[in-house]
C-alpha positions as CSV (number, residue, x, y, z in Angstrom):
1,X,-35.7,124.6,-72.6
2,X,-36.3,121.6,-74.5
3,X,-37.7,118.5,-72.6
4,X,-35.8,115.2,-72.5
5,X,-37.4,112.4,-74.3
6,X,-38.9,109.7,-72.0
7,X,-36.9,106.5,-71.9
8,X,-38.5,103.3,-73.1
9,X,-38.7,100.1,-70.8
10,X,-36.9,97.0,-72.0
11,X,-36.8,93.6,-70.4
12,X,-33.2,93.3,-71.4
13,X,-32.0,96.4,-69.8
14,X,-28.8,96.6,-67.8
15,X,-30.5,96.1,-64.5
16,X,-32.2,93.0,-65.6
17,X,-29.0,91.6,-66.9
18,X,-27.3,92.4,-63.6
19,X,-30.0,90.5,-61.7
20,X,-29.8,87.5,-64.0
21,X,-26.0,87.5,-63.6
22,X,-26.2,87.7,-59.9
23,X,-28.7,84.8,-60.0
24,X,-26.5,82.7,-62.2
25,X,-23.6,83.4,-60.0
26,X,-25.6,82.4,-56.9
27,X,-26.5,79.1,-58.7
28,X,-22.9,78.5,-59.6
29,X,-21.8,79.2,-56.1
30,X,-24.5,77.0,-54.7
31,X,-23.4,74.3,-57.1
32,X,-19.8,74.6,-55.9
33,X,-20.8,74.5,-52.3
34,X,-22.9,71.4,-52.8
35,X,-20.2,69.7,-54.8
36,X,-17.6,70.3,-52.0
37,X,-20.0,69.0,-49.3
38,X,-20.5,65.8,-51.3
39,X,-16.8,65.2,-51.3
40,X,-16.7,65.4,-47.5
41,X,-19.5,62.9,-47.0
42,X,-18.4,59.6,-45.2
43,X,-18.1,56.5,-47.4
44,X,-20.8,53.9,-47.1
45,X,-20.4,51.8,-43.9
46,X,-19.6,48.5,-45.6
47,X,-17.6,46.9,-42.7
48,X,-20.4,47.7,-40.3
49,X,-22.8,46.0,-42.6
50,X,-20.6,42.9,-42.7
51,X,-20.5,42.8,-38.9
52,X,-24.3,43.1,-38.8
53,X,-24.6,40.2,-41.2
54,X,-22.2,38.1,-39.0
55,X,-24.3,38.9,-35.9
56,X,-27.4,37.9,-37.8
57,X,-25.8,34.6,-38.6
58,X,-24.8,34.0,-35.0
59,X,-28.3,34.8,-33.9
60,X,-29.7,32.3,-36.4
61,X,-27.2,29.6,-35.2
62,X,-28.0,30.4,-31.6
63,X,-31.7,30.0,-32.2
64,X,-31.0,26.6,-33.8
65,X,-28.9,25.5,-30.8
66,X,-31.6,26.7,-28.5
67,X,-34.1,24.5,-30.2
68,X,-31.7,21.5,-29.9
69,X,-31.1,22.3,-26.2
70,X,-34.9,22.5,-25.6
71,X,-35.3,19.1,-27.3
72,X,-32.5,17.7,-25.2
73,X,-34.1,19.0,-22.0
74,X,-37.5,17.6,-23.0
75,X,-35.9,14.2,-23.7
76,X,-34.0,14.3,-20.3
77,X,-37.3,15.1,-18.6
78,X,-38.9,12.1,-20.2
79,X,-36.1,9.8,-19.2
80,X,-36.2,11.2,-15.6
81,X,-39.9,10.6,-15.4
82,X,-39.4,7.1,-16.8
83,X,-36.7,6.4,-14.2
84,X,-38.8,7.7,-11.4
85,X,-41.6,5.4,-12.5
86,X,-39.3,2.4,-12.5
87,X,-37.9,3.4,-9.1
88,X,-41.4,3.6,-7.7
89,X,-42.3,0.2,-9.1
90,X,-39.1,-1.3,-7.6
91,X,-39.7,0.2,-4.2
92,X,-43.3,-1.1,-4.3
93,X,-41.9,-4.6,-5.1
94,X,-39.4,-4.3,-2.3
95,X,-42.2,-3.3,0.1
96,X,-44.3,-6.3,-1.1
97,X,-41.4,-8.7,-0.6
98,X,-40.5,-7.3,2.8
99,X,-44.1,-7.6,3.9
100,X,-44.2,-11.2,2.7
101,X,-41.0,-12.1,4.5
102,X,-42.2,-10.5,7.7
103,X,-45.5,-12.4,7.4
104,X,-43.7,-15.7,7.0
105,X,-40.9,-15.0,9.4
106,X,-42.0,-12.4,11.9
107,X,-39.2,-10.4,13.6
108,X,-38.4,-11.7,17.1
109,X,-40.0,-9.7,19.9
110,X,-38.2,-8.8,23.1
111,X,-39.8,-11.8,24.9
112,X,-38.6,-14.2,22.2
113,X,-35.1,-12.8,22.4
114,X,-35.0,-13.2,26.2
115,X,-36.3,-16.8,25.8
116,X,-33.5,-17.6,23.4
117,X,-30.9,-16.1,25.7
118,X,-32.2,-18.2,28.6
119,X,-31.9,-21.3,26.4
120,X,-28.3,-20.4,25.5
121,X,-27.5,-19.9,29.2
122,X,-29.1,-23.3,30.0
123,X,-27.0,-25.0,27.3
124,X,-23.8,-23.4,28.6
125,X,-24.7,-24.6,32.1
126,X,-25.3,-28.1,30.8
127,X,-22.0,-28.1,29.0
128,X,-20.1,-27.1,32.2
129,X,-21.9,-29.9,34.1
130,X,-20.6,-32.3,31.5
131,X,-17.0,-31.0,32.1
132,X,-16.5,-29.2,28.8
133,X,-15.5,-25.6,28.2
134,X,-18.1,-23.9,26.1
135,X,-15.5,-21.5,24.8
136,X,-13.4,-24.4,23.5
137,X,-14.6,-24.2,19.9
138,X,-11.3,-25.3,18.3
139,X,-9.8,-28.8,18.1
140,X,-6.3,-27.5,19.2
141,X,-5.3,-24.4,21.1
142,X,-3.0,-21.9,19.4
143,X,-0.7,-19.9,21.6
144,X,0.3,-16.4,20.6
145,X,-0.6,-12.8,20.9
146,X,-4.4,-12.8,21.0
147,X,-6.5,-14.4,18.4
148,X,-4.4,-13.9,15.3
149,X,-7.0,-14.4,12.6
150,X,-4.8,-13.5,9.7
151,X,-5.8,-16.4,7.5
152,X,-9.5,-15.4,7.2
153,X,-11.3,-16.3,4.1
154,X,-10.2,-20.0,4.1
155,X,-13.0,-22.4,4.4
156,X,-11.7,-25.1,6.8
157,X,-14.8,-27.2,6.7
158,X,-15.4,-30.4,4.9
159,X,-15.9,-34.1,5.5
160,X,-12.4,-35.2,4.2
161,X,-9.7,-32.5,4.5
162,X,-6.3,-33.0,2.9
163,X,-3.4,-30.8,3.9
164,X,-0.3,-30.9,1.6
165,X,2.9,-29.4,3.1
166,X,5.9,-28.6,0.9
167,X,9.0,-30.1,2.6
168,X,11.5,-29.4,-0.2
169,X,14.9,-27.7,0.5
170,X,13.6,-24.3,-0.6
171,X,11.5,-24.2,2.5
172,X,14.6,-23.4,4.5
173,X,14.7,-19.8,3.5
174,X,13.4,-17.0,1.3
175,X,16.6,-16.5,-0.8
176,X,18.6,-19.1,-2.7
177,X,21.9,-18.1,-1.1
178,X,20.5,-18.6,2.4
179,X,19.0,-22.0,1.4
180,X,22.5,-23.1,0.3
181,X,23.9,-21.9,3.6
182,X,21.3,-23.6,5.8
183,X,21.9,-26.9,4.0
184,X,25.4,-26.9,5.6
185,X,24.1,-26.1,9.1
186,X,23.1,-28.6,11.8
187,X,19.8,-30.4,11.8
188,X,18.5,-28.3,14.7
189,X,19.3,-25.1,12.8
190,X,17.6,-26.4,9.7
191,X,14.5,-27.4,11.6
192,X,14.4,-24.0,13.3
193,X,14.4,-22.1,10.0
194,X,11.9,-19.3,10.4
195,X,10.3,-20.0,7.0
196,X,9.8,-23.7,7.8
197,X,8.4,-23.0,11.3
198,X,5.9,-20.5,9.7
199,X,4.8,-23.3,7.3
200,X,4.3,-25.7,10.3
201,X,2.5,-23.0,12.3
202,X,0.2,-22.5,9.3
203,X,-0.7,-26.2,9.3
204,X,-1.3,-26.0,13.1
205,X,-3.6,-23.1,12.5
206,X,-5.6,-25.1,9.9
207,X,-6.0,-28.3,11.9
208,X,-7.0,-26.3,15.0
209,X,-10.1,-25.0,13.1
210,X,-11.2,-28.3,11.4
211,X,-14.7,-29.5,12.4
212,X,-14.7,-32.1,15.1
213,X,-16.8,-34.5,12.9
214,X,-14.3,-34.3,9.9
215,X,-11.6,-36.6,8.8
216,X,-8.2,-35.4,7.7
217,X,-4.8,-36.4,6.3
218,X,-1.5,-34.5,6.3
219,X,1.0,-35.2,3.6
220,X,4.6,-33.8,3.5
221,X,6.1,-33.9,0.0
222,X,9.2,-33.0,-2.0
223,X,10.1,-35.4,-4.8
224,X,8.1,-38.0,-3.0
225,X,5.5,-37.9,-0.2
226,X,4.7,-39.4,3.2
227,X,2.1,-38.9,5.9
228,X,2.8,-36.7,8.9
229,X,1.8,-39.7,10.9
230,X,4.0,-42.4,9.4
231,X,2.2,-45.6,8.2
232,X,-1.2,-43.9,7.6
233,X,-0.7,-43.1,3.9
234,X,-4.0,-43.4,2.0
235,X,-6.0,-43.4,5.3
236,X,-8.4,-40.8,6.7
237,X,-7.8,-39.9,10.3
238,X,-10.4,-38.6,12.8
239,X,-10.2,-35.0,13.8
240,X,-12.0,-35.9,17.1
241,X,-8.9,-38.0,18.1
242,X,-6.9,-35.2,19.7
243,X,-4.0,-37.4,20.7
244,X,-3.5,-38.7,17.2
245,X,-3.8,-35.2,15.8
246,X,-1.2,-33.9,18.2
247,X,1.2,-36.7,17.3
248,X,0.8,-35.8,13.6
249,X,1.6,-32.2,14.2
250,X,4.5,-33.1,16.5
251,X,5.9,-35.5,13.9
252,X,6.1,-32.6,11.3
253,X,8.3,-30.7,13.7
254,X,11.0,-33.4,13.4
255,X,11.1,-33.2,9.6
256,X,14.0,-31.4,7.8
257,X,13.2,-29.8,4.5
258,X,15.3,-31.3,1.6
259,X,15.1,-32.2,-2.1
260,X,13.2,-30.8,-5.0
261,X,9.4,-30.2,-5.4
262,X,7.1,-32.5,-7.4
263,X,3.5,-31.5,-7.3
264,X,2.5,-34.2,-9.8
265,X,3.3,-37.0,-7.4
266,X,1.3,-35.5,-4.5
267,X,-1.7,-34.6,-6.6
268,X,-1.8,-38.2,-7.9
269,X,-1.8,-39.4,-4.3
270,X,-4.7,-37.1,-3.5
271,X,-6.7,-38.4,-6.5
272,X,-6.5,-42.1,-5.4
273,X,-7.7,-41.5,-1.9
274,X,-11.1,-43.0,-1.1
275,X,-13.3,-41.2,-0.5
276,X,-11.7,-38.3,-2.3
277,X,-11.0,-35.1,-0.4
278,X,-13.6,-32.4,-0.5
279,X,-11.3,-29.7,0.7
280,X,-7.5,-29.3,0.1
281,X,-4.9,-27.0,1.6
282,X,-1.5,-26.6,-0.1
283,X,1.3,-24.9,1.9
284,X,4.2,-24.2,-0.5
285,X,6.7,-21.5,-1.6
286,X,6.6,-21.8,-5.4
287,X,6.1,-23.7,-8.6
288,X,7.4,-27.3,-8.8
289,X,11.0,-28.0,-10.0
290,X,10.3,-31.6,-11.2
291,X,7.7,-33.4,-13.1
292,X,7.2,-36.9,-14.5
293,X,10.8,-36.7,-15.8
294,X,13.6,-35.1,-13.9
295,X,15.3,-32.1,-15.6
296,X,18.4,-32.9,-17.5
297,X,20.3,-29.8,-16.3
298,X,21.0,-28.7,-12.7
299,X,18.9,-25.5,-13.1
300,X,15.3,-25.3,-14.0
301,X,13.9,-22.4,-16.1
302,X,10.7,-20.5,-15.3
303,X,9.1,-22.0,-18.4
304,X,10.0,-25.5,-17.3
305,X,8.5,-24.9,-13.8
306,X,5.3,-23.6,-15.4
307,X,5.2,-26.8,-17.6
308,X,5.6,-29.0,-14.5
309,X,2.8,-27.0,-12.8
310,X,0.4,-27.6,-15.7
311,X,1.3,-31.2,-15.8
312,X,0.5,-31.6,-12.0
313,X,-2.8,-29.8,-12.3
314,X,-4.0,-32.4,-14.8
315,X,-3.6,-35.0,-12.0
316,X,-5.8,-33.2,-9.5
317,X,-9.1,-34.8,-8.4
318,X,-12.0,-33.0,-10.1
319,X,-14.3,-30.8,-8.2
320,X,-12.1,-30.3,-5.2
321,X,-11.3,-26.7,-4.0
322,X,-7.5,-26.1,-3.6
323,X,-6.6,-23.4,-1.0
324,X,-3.0,-22.3,-1.5
325,X,-1.0,-20.6,1.2
326,X,2.1,-19.3,-0.5
327,X,5.4,-18.2,1.2
328,X,7.2,-16.4,-1.7
329,X,10.6,-17.6,-2.9
330,X,13.3,-15.6,-4.6
331,X,13.5,-16.2,-8.3
332,X,9.9,-17.4,-8.8
333,X,7.8,-14.3,-9.6
334,X,5.1,-16.1,-11.6
335,X,4.2,-18.5,-8.7
336,X,1.6,-16.1,-7.2
337,X,-0.3,-15.7,-10.4
338,X,-0.2,-19.4,-11.2
339,X,-1.6,-20.5,-7.8
340,X,-4.2,-17.6,-7.9
341,X,-5.5,-19.0,-11.2
342,X,-5.6,-22.5,-9.6
343,X,-7.7,-21.1,-6.8
344,X,-10.1,-19.5,-9.4
345,X,-10.4,-22.7,-11.4
346,X,-11.1,-24.9,-8.4
347,X,-13.2,-22.4,-6.4
348,X,-10.6,-22.4,-3.7
349,X,-8.6,-19.6,-2.1
350,X,-5.2,-18.1,-2.5
351,X,-3.2,-16.0,0.0
352,X,0.2,-15.1,1.1
353,X,0.3,-14.4,4.9
354,X,2.0,-11.4,6.5
355,X,5.6,-12.0,7.5
356,X,4.8,-11.8,11.2
357,X,2.1,-14.5,11.1
358,X,1.2,-16.3,13.3
C-alpha cells in the first residue's frame, strides 16, 4: 500500500483565513457596536453650563454687595461712636452747668421751705387784720360756673391797657338774616342779644384780671367811637378805682349795637393817646366794612373789607401787641386768618372763644 504524501504547512491555509475572517468580523462588529453607542450618548449640557455661569455672576455681584454693606456698617459704626462721644460731652456740660447752678442757688431744704410757709401764713394773717381777703386777687368778681378760664394765653398785664369793643350792628347776631330781624326788635331785645352779651362778658373778664396798679380805657366803636365812661375819651382811668370801673362796665350794658365797622378811626384814636397803650384788646366779629371813604354801593366785597383792614393797620401805634377776640360772623371767612396775622405781626394773641363762654 502506497503511503500518502505529507502535507506542507502554509501560513495562508484555510484555517488561517478563517481565523482572520473571524477577527475581521469581530472588529467590524465592535465598530458597529461602538458607533451605535456613540449615537445614544447625551448631548453636551449647554443649558446647565449657562446656569452655572449665571450663578457665578450672581456670586460675584453678591460679593460686591457684601463689600458695600460692610463698608456701610463700618461707616455707621464710626457715626455711632462719634454721636456717643458728642452725647457724653453734652452730658458732661449739663452736669457742669447743673453743679454751677446748685452752687449759686442751692436747693431749698426742708427747714427753708417751712420758714417760707410760715412767712406766707403771717402775710395772710396780716392781710386779714387789714380787712382784705387774701383770695381776692381780681379787680372784679366774675359770677358763673366755677373759674371759667377759657381765655387763657392772653396777657392782661401792662401799664396802660386799651380795650376796643366792636359795637356795630353785626354784633347783634351770627347770621345776616338774624341781624336784620333784630334791628326791628325792641331796644331791650337788641341789648339782650346773646352775641352782644358774650362780647360784654369778654370785656368784663378782661377788666377783672387787669393789674391793680394799671391804667385802662374802654372804647366802643362802629363808624365812630366813644368811651365806655362818657366824657373820658383820651384819658387813662385807674384800675384801682373799682367804683369808676364798675360804672364803665355798666355803661356798656346800655349800649345798642348799630352801624358799620371802621377800624381805621379807632386805631387812629389809640395812636394819639398819651402815653400810648402798651397792651390792646380788640373784641370784634370780623373785618371792617368802612375805611377813610365810605363804600359807594350798599354791599361790601371781601376784597374791599381786606383793603379797609390793611388801611386800618397802618394807623396802629407801633410796638403795641394787639390781642383779638373774634366772634365769627357769617359771610366773613377770611377774618380769622387776617386777625391771626395781625397777632403775629404785633406779638399779640388771637382766639375765638367757645360758644358757651363765659
